[in-house]
Kinemage of the C-alpha trace (Angstrom):
@kinemage 1
@onewidth
@group {chain A} dominant
@subgroup {mainchain}
@vectorlist {calphas} color= white
{ca met a 1} P 0.000 0.000 0.000
{ca lys a 2} L 1.184 3.497 -0.761
{ca tyr a 3} L 0.907 6.191 1.856
{ca leu a 4} L 0.510 9.888 1.274
{ca ile a 5} L 3.121 11.816 3.264
{ca glu a 6} L 2.184 15.405 3.968
{ca glu a 7} L 2.813 18.141 6.497
{ca gly a 8} L 0.581 17.949 9.531
{ca thr a 9} L -1.519 21.001 10.316
{ca ile a 10} L -2.583 22.615 13.560
{ca gln a 11} L -6.064 21.196 12.916
{ca gln a 12} L -4.516 17.700 13.048
{ca ala a 13} L -2.641 18.250 16.329
{ca gln a 14} L -4.985 16.016 18.320
{ca glu a 15} L -4.671 13.162 15.806
{ca ile a 16} L -0.881 13.543 15.733
{ca arg a 17} L -0.772 13.427 19.536
{ca asp a 18} L -2.995 10.349 19.617
{ca ile a 19} L -1.071 8.415 16.950
{ca thr a 20} L 2.273 9.233 18.608
{ca asn a 21} L 1.116 8.191 22.054
{ca glu a 22} L -0.472 5.027 20.649
{ca ala a 23} L 2.852 4.123 19.027
{ca phe a 24} L 4.817 4.651 22.233
{ca ile a 25} L 2.436 2.638 24.400
{ca ala a 26} L 4.310 -0.477 23.260
{ca asp a 27} L 7.225 0.644 25.441
{ca thr a 28} L 5.226 0.754 28.700
{ca phe a 29} L 5.902 -2.816 29.754
{ca phe a 30} L 9.620 -2.136 30.119
{ca lys a 31} L 9.718 1.628 30.407
{ca lys a 32} L 8.474 4.346 32.679
{ca pro a 33} L 4.768 5.066 32.024
{ca glu a 34} L 5.462 8.662 31.012
{ca tyr a 35} L 7.562 7.484 28.049
{ca his a 36} L 4.553 6.297 26.069
{ca met a 37} L 2.695 9.529 26.738
{ca arg a 38} L 5.202 11.208 24.511
{ca phe a 39} L 3.271 14.410 23.782
{ca asp a 40} L 0.341 16.323 25.134
{ca phe a 41} L -1.905 18.416 22.903
{ca glu a 42} L -0.198 21.731 23.724
{ca thr a 43} L 3.259 20.310 22.978
{ca val a 44} L 2.153 19.105 19.544
{ca gln a 45} L 0.618 22.513 18.793
{ca thr a 46} L 3.857 24.225 19.818
{ca met a 47} L 5.961 21.848 17.710
{ca ile a 48} L 3.754 22.416 14.665
{ca asn a 49} L 4.070 26.188 15.100
{ca thr a 50} L 7.848 26.140 15.612
{ca gln a 51} L 9.847 27.695 12.794
{ca asp a 52} L 12.079 25.329 10.807
{ca ser a 53} L 10.182 22.236 11.887
{ca val a 54} L 7.274 20.096 10.790
{ca phe a 55} L 5.326 17.010 11.670
{ca leu a 56} L 4.977 14.796 8.636
{ca ile a 57} L 2.026 12.437 8.664
{ca ala a 58} L 1.293 9.258 6.738
{ca lys a 59} L -2.260 8.891 5.472
{ca thr a 60} L -4.063 6.008 3.837
{ca asn a 61} L -6.210 6.313 0.733
{ca glu a 62} L -9.148 6.603 3.139
{ca asn a 63} L -7.514 9.726 4.668
{ca glu a 64} L -6.724 7.975 7.982
{ca ile a 65} L -3.543 9.127 9.742
{ca val a 66} L -1.474 6.001 10.423
{ca gly a 67} L 1.888 7.485 11.397
{ca ser a 68} L 3.884 10.609 12.053
{ca ile a 69} L 7.460 11.832 12.285
{ca tyr a 70} L 8.831 15.093 13.661
{ca leu a 71} L 11.491 16.911 11.659
{ca asn a 72} L 13.386 20.079 12.413
{ca trp a 73} L 16.373 21.559 10.655
{ca asp a 74} L 19.236 24.009 11.007
{ca ile a 75} L 20.774 25.988 8.184
{ca ile a 76} L 24.259 27.420 8.647
{ca glu a 77} L 25.625 29.571 5.868
{ca thr a 78} L 29.219 30.751 5.646
{ca asp a 79} L 31.069 32.625 2.920
{ca asp a 80} L 31.741 29.434 0.978
{ca ser a 81} L 29.268 26.816 2.187
{ca ile a 82} L 25.722 26.046 3.229
{ca gln a 83} L 25.232 23.325 5.806
{ca ile a 84} L 21.742 21.869 6.322
{ca thr a 85} L 21.166 19.449 9.166
{ca gly a 86} L 17.794 17.754 9.409
{ca lys a 87} L 16.941 16.035 12.675
{ca phe a 88} L 14.047 13.649 12.921
{ca ser a 89} L 12.507 12.008 15.944
{ca ala a 90} L 9.278 10.537 17.263
{ca val a 91} L 8.849 8.170 14.346
{ca ser a 92} L 5.421 6.925 15.334
{ca val a 93} L 3.576 3.962 13.881
{ca pro a 94} L 1.031 2.372 16.201
{ca pro a 95} L 1.260 -1.401 16.779
{ca arg a 96} L -1.894 -2.035 14.706
{ca cys a 97} L -0.124 -0.518 11.661
{ca glu a 98} L 3.377 -1.978 12.018
{ca lys a 99} L 5.191 -3.851 9.261
{ca lys a 100} L 3.282 -2.140 6.457
{ca gly a 101} L 6.019 0.219 5.237
{ca ile a 102} L 4.707 3.273 7.075
{ca gly a 103} L 7.894 3.976 9.053
{ca lys a 104} L 9.966 3.641 5.898
{ca ala a 105} L 7.636 6.033 4.056
{ca leu a 106} L 7.884 8.567 6.896
{ca val a 107} L 11.704 8.463 6.958
{ca lys a 108} L 11.780 8.838 3.159
{ca gly a 109} L 9.377 11.770 3.548
{ca ala a 110} L 11.782 13.408 6.017
{ca glu a 111} L 14.661 12.873 3.582
{ca ser a 112} L 12.638 14.424 0.763
{ca lys a 113} L 11.688 17.411 2.912
{ca val a 114} L 15.344 18.103 3.804
{ca leu a 115} L 16.345 17.828 0.138
{ca ser a 116} L 13.519 20.190 -0.799
{ca ile a 117} L 14.726 22.681 1.805
{ca ala a 118} L 18.272 22.379 0.450
{ca asn a 119} L 17.024 22.999 -3.075
{ca ser a 120} L 15.152 26.133 -2.059
{ca val a 121} L 17.991 27.479 0.098
{ca thr a 122} L 20.790 26.976 -2.407
{ca asn a 123} L 18.890 28.394 -5.386
{ca asn a 124} L 21.791 27.698 -7.781
{ca ser a 125} L 24.351 29.070 -5.329
{ca pro a 126} L 27.994 28.230 -6.137
{ca lys a 127} L 28.602 27.528 -2.434
{ca lys a 128} L 29.506 24.048 -1.246
{ca leu a 129} L 26.395 22.260 0.029
{ca glu a 130} L 26.545 19.871 2.976
{ca ile a 131} L 23.400 17.961 3.936
{ca ser a 132} L 22.962 15.553 6.811
{ca leu a 133} L 20.010 13.825 8.407
{ca gln a 134} L 20.200 12.790 12.043
{ca met a 135} L 17.914 10.732 14.228
{ca gly a 136} L 17.127 11.270 17.883
{ca val a 137} L 15.955 8.346 20.001
{ca ile a 138} L 14.328 8.440 23.409
{ca asn a 139} L 15.684 5.062 24.460
{ca leu a 140} L 18.077 2.479 23.156
{ca arg a 141} L 15.862 -0.036 21.448
{ca lys a 142} L 18.574 -2.107 19.864
{ca asp a 143} L 16.055 -3.626 17.438
{ca leu a 144} L 15.722 -0.242 15.735
{ca phe a 145} L 19.371 0.123 14.713
{ca pro a 146} L 19.330 -2.660 12.079
{ca trp a 147} L 16.084 -1.241 10.678
{ca tyr a 148} L 17.630 2.226 10.271
{ca glu a 149} L 20.805 0.712 8.816
{ca asn a 150} L 18.623 -0.994 6.202
{ca gln a 151} L 17.314 2.489 5.329
{ca gly a 152} L 20.908 3.648 4.667
{ca phe a 153} L 21.731 5.276 8.011
{ca ile a 154} L 24.992 4.768 9.886
{ca thr a 155} L 25.839 5.282 13.536
{ca ile a 156} L 28.206 8.169 14.101
{ca gly a 157} L 29.486 9.276 17.486
{ca glu a 158} L 28.676 8.053 20.943
{ca ile a 159} L 25.465 6.243 21.754
{ca arg a 160} L 24.302 6.942 25.280
{ca pro a 161} L 21.192 5.732 27.076
{ca asn a 162} L 18.820 8.335 28.508
{ca asp a 163} L 18.171 6.368 31.703
{ca pro a 164} L 20.855 5.484 34.271
């Protein structure tokens, strides 16, 4: 099945909150209860309204939201280069929708968004362009690393758990 990836709107904040929290509920058996309640309504509204960031949502042909991903980016321009760093987190696919390609579609959507931003920022500039995409994780679910590696990501730097 193909999924439509689009930018979430303020009118969809409640649905984004619900789908994210539903996805993180799977962690409650082993994790602190507050970890699966990832966002409240006000936080999602704030994130949607934050400059240089977006929630991307995956929708079915029936217009049902079945996943979301949060993306923000930094643009640093010097005399000879433009560096764009996209950072995604909260990749959220609820258990009822897993293993259907939704997470992969969301990550590809984040990649496309960063490339689109790079295209609009450079606007045929002769400056050197550097683009990177980074992932933030709330806990060290070792099962996720092979999945991201299959999407073309590599681990760079130190990996540290959030909990002692």
